Structure formats: C-alpha cells, structure tokens
C-alpha positions in Angstrom: 81.1 89.2 113.9 84.6 88.0 114.7 86.7 87.3 111.6 90.1 85.5 111.4 93.2 87.6 111.2 95.4 87.5 108.2 98.5 85.8 109.6 101.7 86.1 107.5 105.2 85.1 108.4 107.5 87.9 107.5 111.0 87.1 106.3 113.6 87.9 103.6 116.0 85.7 101.5 119.0 86.8 103.5 120.8 86.2 106.8 119.2 89.0 108.8 116.0 90.8 107.8 115.1 93.1 110.7 116.4 91.0 113.6 119.6 92.8 114.0 122.4 90.6 115.4 120.2 87.7 116.1 121.8 85.6 113.3 124.5 85.0 116.0 122.0 83.2 118.2 122.9 79.4 118.4 119.3 78.4 117.5 119.1 80.6 114.5 119.2 78.9 111.1 118.9 81.8 108.7 122.5 81.3 107.5 121.1 78.3 105.6 119.0 80.7 103.4 120.9 79.5 100.3 119.8 75.9 100.9 116.5 75.0 99.2 115.8 72.6 102.0 115.7 75.5 104.5 112.9 77.1 102.6 111.0 73.9 102.1 111.1 73.0 105.8 110.1 76.5 106.8 107.1 76.4 104.4 106.0 73.1 105.8 106.2 74.4 109.3 104.1 77.5 108.4 101.6 75.4 106.4 101.0 72.9 109.2 101.0 75.7 111.8 98.1 77.6 110.3 99.8 80.6 108.8 98.0 82.1 105.8 101.1 83.3 103.9 104.8 83.6 103.8 105.6 87.3 103.0 109.1 87.6 101.6 110.7 91.1 101.5 113.4 92.0 99.1 115.9 94.7 98.2 117.9 95.0 95.0 120.8 97.2 96.1 123.5 97.2 98.8 122.8 99.1 102.1 125.5 101.7 101.7 124.2 104.8 103.3 125.5 104.2 106.9 129.1 105.5 106.9 129.0 106.1 103.2 129.6 102.5 102.1 128.3 98.9 102.5 131.0 97.7 104.9 128.8 97.7 108.0 125.9 96.0 106.2 128.3 93.3 105.0 130.0 92.8 108.3 126.8 92.7 110.3 124.7 90.8 107.7 122.0 93.4 107.5 119.9 92.3 104.5 123.3 91.5 102.8 123.9 89.2 101.1 120.5 88.6 99.6 119.1 86.2 97.0 116.1 86.3 94.6 113.0 85.4 96.6 111.0 84.2 93.5 113.1 81.1 92.8 112.3 78.9 95.8 108.5 79.4 95.7 107.6 76.5 93.4 109.6 74.1 95.6 107.8 75.5 98.8 104.4 75.2 97.1 105.1 71.6 96.1 105.6 70.7 99.8 102.5 72.5 101.1 98.8 72.7 100.6 97.4 75.9 102.0 100.2 78.4 102.5 100.3 81.4 100.2 103.4 83.3 99.1 103.6 87.1 98.9 106.8 88.0 97.0 108.3 91.4 96.8 109.3 92.6 93.3 110.1 96.2 92.3 108.3 98.0 89.5 111.2 100.3 89.0 113.7 97.7 87.9 111.6 95.1 86.2 109.9 94.7 82.8 106.1 94.4 83.1 106.0 92.0 80.2 108.5 89.6 81.7 107.3 90.0 85.3 103.7 89.2 84.2 105.0 85.9 82.8 106.9 85.1 86.0 103.9 85.6 88.2 101.5 83.8 85.9 103.9 80.9 85.9 104.1 80.9 89.7 100.3 81.2 89.9 100.0 78.0 87.8 102.7 76.1 89.8 101.3 77.1 93.2 97.7 76.4 92.3 96.8 80.0 92.7 98.6 80.7 95.9 100.8 83.6 94.8 100.7 87.2 95.7 102.9 90.2 94.6 104.1 92.7 97.1 104.5 95.8 94.8 107.3 98.1 95.8 109.0 101.0 93.9 112.4 100.6 95.6 114.2 103.3 97.5 118.0 102.5 97.4 120.3 104.8 95.4 122.7 101.8 95.1 120.0 99.9 93.1 119.6 102.8 90.7 123.4 103.0 90.2 123.8 99.3 89.4 120.6 98.5 87.5 119.8 101.6 85.4 123.0 103.5 85.6 121.7 106.6 87.5 123.6 108.4 90.2 120.4 108.6 92.3 117.1 106.8 92.4 114.1 108.2 90.5 112.2 110.8 92.6 109.7 109.3 95.0 106.4 110.4 93.4 107.6 109.7 89.9 108.4 106.1 91.0 104.7 105.7 91.9 103.6 107.2 88.5 105.8 104.6 86.8 104.4 101.9 89.0 100.8 102.8 88.1 101.5 102.4 84.4 103.5 99.2 85.1 100.4 97.8 86.8 98.2 98.9 83.9 100.3 96.9 81.5 100.2 93.8 83.7 96.4 94.2 84.2 96.0 94.2 80.5 98.2 91.1 80.1 96.6 89.1 83.0 93.0 90.1 82.6 92.4 91.1 79.0 94.9 89.4 76.7 93.4 85.9 76.8 89.7 85.3 76.8 88.3 82.8 79.4 87.7 80.1 76.8 90.7 80.7 74.6 92.4 77.4 75.6 90.6 74.6 73.8 92.9 71.6 74.2 91.0 70.0 71.3 92.8 66.8 70.5 90.5 65.8 67.7 91.0 69.0 65.7 94.6 69.5 66.8 93.9 73.0 68.2 95.2 73.9 71.6 94.4 77.6 71.6 91.9 79.6 69.6 94.0 82.4 68.1 91.0 84.6 67.7 90.6 84.7 71.5 94.2 85.8 72.3 94.8 89.6 71.9 97.7 91.9 71.9 97.3 94.7 74.4 98.5 97.6 72.3 99.9 99.5 75.2 101.8 102.7 74.4 102.4 104.9 77.4 104.8 107.4 78.9 107.1 104.7 80.4 106.2 101.4 78.6 105.3 100.2 75.2 103.9 96.7 75.0 102.0 95.9 71.9 101.7 92.1 72.1 99.8 89.4 73.9 100.6 87.7 77.2 102.8 84.7 76.9 101.0 82.6 79.5 97.5 81.1 79.4 95.2 82.2 82.2 96.3 81.0 85.6 93.9 80.2 88.5 93.9 83.8 89.9 94.9 85.5 86.6 96.2 88.5 88.6 98.2 87.5 91.8 96.9 88.9 95.1 98.1 92.5 95.1 100.1 93.4 98.3 101.4 96.9 98.7 103.4 98.8 101.3 103.7 102.6 101.5 102.1 105.2 103.7 103.3 108.4 102.0 100.5 110.4 100.3 101.6 108.9 96.9 101.8 105.4 98.5 98.3 105.7 100.0 96.8 106.8 96.7 98.5 104.0 94.9 97.2 101.5 97.5 93.7 102.9 97.2 93.7 102.3 93.4 95.4 98.9 93.3 96.0 97.0 96.5 94.0 94.2 98.0 96.3 93.7 101.0 98.1 96.8 102.3 101.1 96.5 104.6 101.0 99.5 106.9 103.4 100.5 109.6 103.6 103.2 112.2 104.5 102.9 115.9 101.5 105.3 116.8 98.2 103.3 116.8 96.2 106.4 116.1 98.2 107.3 113.1 98.0 103.7 111.8 94.2 103.9 112.0 94.1 107.3 110.3 96.2 106.0 107.4 93.9 103.0 107.0 90.8 105.2 107.1 92.4 107.5 104.5 93.2 104.6 102.1 89.6 103.4 102.4 88.2 106.9 101.6 90.5 107.1 98.6 89.4 103.7 97.4 85.8 104.9 97.3 87.0 107.7 95.0 88.3 105.0 92.6 85.0 103.2 92.6 86.1 100.4 94.9 84.4 98.9 97.9 86.5 100.1 100.8 86.0 96.8 102.6 87.6 95.0 99.6 91.0 96.1 101.0 92.6 94.5 104.0 95.4 95.8 106.1 98.2 94.1 108.0 101.0 95.5 110.1 104.4 94.1 111.2 104.7 92.8 114.7 107.3 90.9 116.7 106.0 88.1 119.0 107.8 86.2 121.8 105.5 83.6 123.3 105.7 80.5 125.4 103.6 78.5 127.8 103.5 81.2 130.5 104.1 85.0 130.6 107.3 84.5 132.7 108.7 81.9 130.3 108.0 84.2 127.4 109.6 87.2 129.1 112.7 85.1 130.0 112.9 84.1 126.3 112.6 87.8 125.2 115.4 88.8 127.7 117.7 86.1 126.3 117.0 87.1 122.7 117.6 90.8 123.5 121.2 89.9 124.5 122.0 89.3 120.9 120.4 92.5 119.6 122.8 94.7 117.5 122.2 98.5 117.7 124.6 99.3 114.9 122.8 96.8 112.7 119.6 98.6 113.3 121.2 101.9 112.3 122.5 100.4 109.1 119.0 99.5 108.1 117.4 102.7 109.3 120.0 104.7 107.2 119.2 102.7 104.1 115.4 103.1 104.5 115.5 106.8 105.4 118.3 107.9 103.1 120.0 109.5 106.1 123.5 108.5 107.3 123.0 108.0 111.1 126.6 106.9 111.7 127.7 110.0 113.6 124.3 111.4 114.7 124.5 110.2 118.3 122.2 107.4 119.5 120.7 109.3 122.5 119.9 112.5 120.5 116.2 113.1 119.6 115.7 112.2 116.0 115.0 114.9 113.4 112.8 114.4 110.4 114.6 114.7 107.0 113.0 114.9 103.6 114.6 112.4 101.2 113.6 110.4 98.2 113.8 107.2 100.2 111.0 105.9 102.4 108.7 108.8 103.4 107.1 106.9 106.3 110.1 105.4 108.1 110.6 108.6 110.2 107.0 109.6 110.5 107.0 108.9 114.2 109.6 111.5 115.0 107.6 114.6 113.8 106.6 115.8 117.2 107.7 119.4 117.6 108.6 118.9 121.3 112.1 117.5 121.3 111.6 116.0 124.8 108.9 113.7 123.4 110.8 112.6 120.3 112.4 109.3 120.0 116.2 108.8 120.1 118.0 106.3 117.8 118.4 104.0 120.8 114.6 104.1 121.4 114.0 103.4 117.7 116.3 100.5 116.9 118.1 99.7 120.1 116.0 96.8 121.3 113.6 94.1 120.3 110.4 95.6 118.8 112.1 98.7 117.2 110.8 100.4 114.2 110.1 97.1 112.5 106.9 96.5 114.6 105.2 96.4 117.9 106.6 93.8 120.3 104.2 91.4 122.1 105.6 89.2 124.8 103.6 86.6 126.8 101.6 83.4 126.9 99.3 82.6 124.1 96.3 84.1 126.0 98.2 87.3 126.8 99.4 87.8 123.3 96.0 87.0 121.8 94.4 89.5 124.1 96.9 92.2 123.1 96.6 91.5 119.3 92.8 91.7 119.5 93.1 95.0 121.4 95.7 96.4 119.0 93.4 95.4 116.0 90.5 97.2 117.6 92.6 100.4 118.2 94.2 100.5 114.7 91.7 98.8 112.4 94.2 96.3 111.0 92.9 93.0 109.7 96.0 91.0 110.5 99.7 90.8 111.2 102.9 90.3 109.4 104.8 88.4 112.1 108.5 89.1 112.0 111.0 86.6 113.4 113.8 86.9 115.9 115.3 83.5 115.1 114.3 81.1 112.4 112.5 78.7 112.6 112.1 79.1 116.4 110.0 82.3 116.4 107.6 80.9 113.8 107.5 77.5 115.5 106.5 79.2 118.8 103.7 81.1 117.2 102.4 77.9 115.5 102.7 75.9 118.8 101.3 78.4 121.3 99.5 81.3 119.7 97.7 80.0 116.6 95.7 77.3 118.5 94.6 80.0 120.9 93.6 82.3 118.1 91.7 79.5 116.5 89.7 79.0 119.7 88.7 82.7 119.4 87.8 82.5 115.7 90.8 84.6 114.9 92.8 82.1 112.9 91.6 80.0 110.0 91.1 76.3 110.2 93.0 74.3 107.5 89.9 73.3 105.4 90.2 72.5 101.8 93.0 74.0 99.7 92.0 77.2 98.0 93.7 80.0 96.1 95.4 82.7 98.2 92.7 85.3 97.3 89.9 82.9 98.4 91.8 82.1 101.7 92.1 85.8 102.6 88.9 87.2 101.2 86.5 84.2 101.0 84.1 83.8 98.2 83.8 81.2 95.4 85.9 83.0 92.7 89.7 83.2 92.7 89.6 86.3 90.5 89.9 90.0 91.4 86.6 91.6 92.3 84.7 93.3 89.6 85.1 96.7 91.3 88.9 96.5 91.0 90.4 98.7 88.2 92.0 95.6 86.5 88.5 94.2 85.9 87.9 96.9 83.3 90.3 95.1 81.0 88.5 91.7 81.0 86.9 90.2 77.9 83.7 88.2 78.2 84.7 87.3 81.7 82.6 85.5 84.2 82.0 88.0 87.1 84.1 87.4 90.2 82.3 86.8 93.5 
C-alpha cells in the first residue's frame, strides 16, 4: 500500500546552509534570516504548500578547520553567522496550522533540565507540532568556547552522554507529572495536585537531577525524536531512541544497509522496527518541463562556490582540505568529528574514489542526491530512490530561499498528492500524529521512554 512520504524543508538559521555561494543569487532571501518576518513567511509558504515539517539544522561553533581559522567561513557565509533556531518557532507556529518544526539542539552543550522545559513550552505553544533533532555536536570550536576544552569530547563518549541526557528528559516528560495532576479546580482553589507531581531522583555518571519537571504535560509530552548519525554508535543510539532518523550516504545500497541495521538493532531494544521512519537529504530543481528545470539548474550552478563546500566539509570531517588538491582522490581519515561524512570514499581502488571536486564542486554534492526535472520526472525518481534505499521521506534542501521551496510546493507536491505520496491538509494534528498516524499524540508504548510513565493511558 502506497504511503505518503515524510516531506521536510531543510534549512538553517544562517545565510548559507549547504547551498555554497548561492546566497549571491539575486532571488535568494536568506540574508533576511535575522528578520522574524522572513521565518513567518517561509513557514506560511511551507504550510500552504503541503510540507510536513520545517527541519532546522544548527551548529554552536565557528567553522574554523579549513585553513586553520574561521576566515573563509566568515567571508563566504558558510553557516556563519548563525542564530538560535528555537526562538522563532512560536511565531511560525502562530501563523500556520499543520506544519511541524524539527529543531536541532545538542546534548553535549545543554542542560537536560532546562532543555526539557524549552521543548515542553514549545510543544504547548505549537499545539504539539514540535520535534527535537538530537545531535552530539562535532566542532572543536564549540568545545573550546562552551565548556573550555581544547578539543571536543570523544565521539563515542558523546553518545554515552546523550543517552543519559535522554534518560533524564524522558523521566521529566513522561514520568514527573501524572496524567491527571492538573486539576484547575476553581471551587477548591487547587490548580495542581501536589501528590501527582514527582521528582525524578536521577543521579547518573553525567547528570544529577533530583527534582520534578517545571512544565505541566504538553500535547505530545515528549517531542518527536529526530536523530542523525550513521556511525556504529549513532545507529545504536537511533535504534534505542529515534522516531525519525535522518540518514545520508551517496551510495543507495549503503543507505539501505544502514536503515536495515537500525531496524535490526531496534528489535534488540524491544521496539517495533516499523515504528522508526527514515528520511534523507535531497536537492530538487523542478519546473513545468524537464528542459525548464534543467535550465534553472544550470543557472543556479553558476553561483556554486567550491571553496565554500570545502569549508563545510573540513568542519564536518575534522580534516583541513585547504591544501589537499581538489582533483586528488579523497582519503579516509579517522577523527572525532562526523564518522559518516567521508564514508563514501572508502573504496580501496583510488581510480574509483571521489575527488573533492566530485564531492562538493557542484549542485547535489555531499549534502544530498540531486533531482532535476518536471514534477512527473522528479516524482518518478523519488519513488524509485525510495524503493532502492528504503527511505520513508525526504529532507529537501534549498538552493535559494524561498524559491526552491516554492517550486516544490507549486510543481512537485501536487503531483505527489495525486500518487498518494504527499499528505492532504486535513484537520490539524500533532506532529507525531501527522507523521505516524494513530489517535494518540504520545510516544508508542514500545519506546524506552514509556517505561517512565505513571498511570498513563496507553498510546495508540
């Protein structure tokens, strides 16, 4: 049976996310990212256009690996400057009905007690349309400036910290307040029954949180749990915790293998493997005809900035590519940054390995597969790609904003709806219900967080 894809718009609260150099395009408006009106209008476009969610990436350090400093990132506006993605969400939610919001926040540099309050607040203010993209961060610059370390915490230890961080938030969201703790009894003058609000008494290796959650239960209690990471530690973490996993690899067969591996691991944690959905990043250029779309892609490609791509690749991989040579086959390096970003270059035959120019020198680089064509052409290719890889949807990256998203909404989503591959508007629901269906906005009973519930009505 054909199911709708999960369709997310992929962006960042910055001038240039992964669209290197395209901020210079005369139609691009991302330089307005500090204007609240920019975000409200973007959210309205996505909501009316049929997107399920706005997925906002984030980074909490300067990109200073390329050339040994942040000069190139600053000059070329590569994810620099960047603002906090949480703060505009309530305004976007007030202007929309259906659109969900997946917001990236790092477990390495936040307090679980305070972050639980922030997400509960947003879940209330959005009517249950909030999701958390859980990351552990990978920039040494963030470690230097936030926690005073010369280098970031080692890769696998960051995931161990993240697991305990989530345990704390699960206890706060799911177990601290009983379902009927809030009485709002005007006659007796009792708002909350104190006997039904509980301290969590958490004392672990990384966190000590004895008290109760500060916020009364929100529509979803726990936000929809997004996660990105395809290292072994990342897949294990996803299998235990994630509901929507952001996977990436330019090799379709590897993408499918990673998805299958996460599902197998989920079974080992007592979870239904089909309770997890997977999306991957793609770039789409579409128009009324194939030729018009190709002409548009050619014109966009004229603004692409190879050095900007190298700046981001250096930050993500932890390797300074400034003097490597853009036409030399890429070697794999073992670092404490992203373990998956160079996964595609492991072929032992140097003649078959990608060069830096191959990887980041054009549209559709390491940020995602590029699809160019009319709505019918792109829809055919997305369906074929989903069959080959096993993904359940797509994180659609932009080349220019709002133009790239407007084109998808105008041309592609109506075609996907005709095929049963995009959701109709319908009645407003929580983000979890929109993505997974069912009558309950709560996490499924098989999720590890459900073990912390008190007298809860079972989720559907």
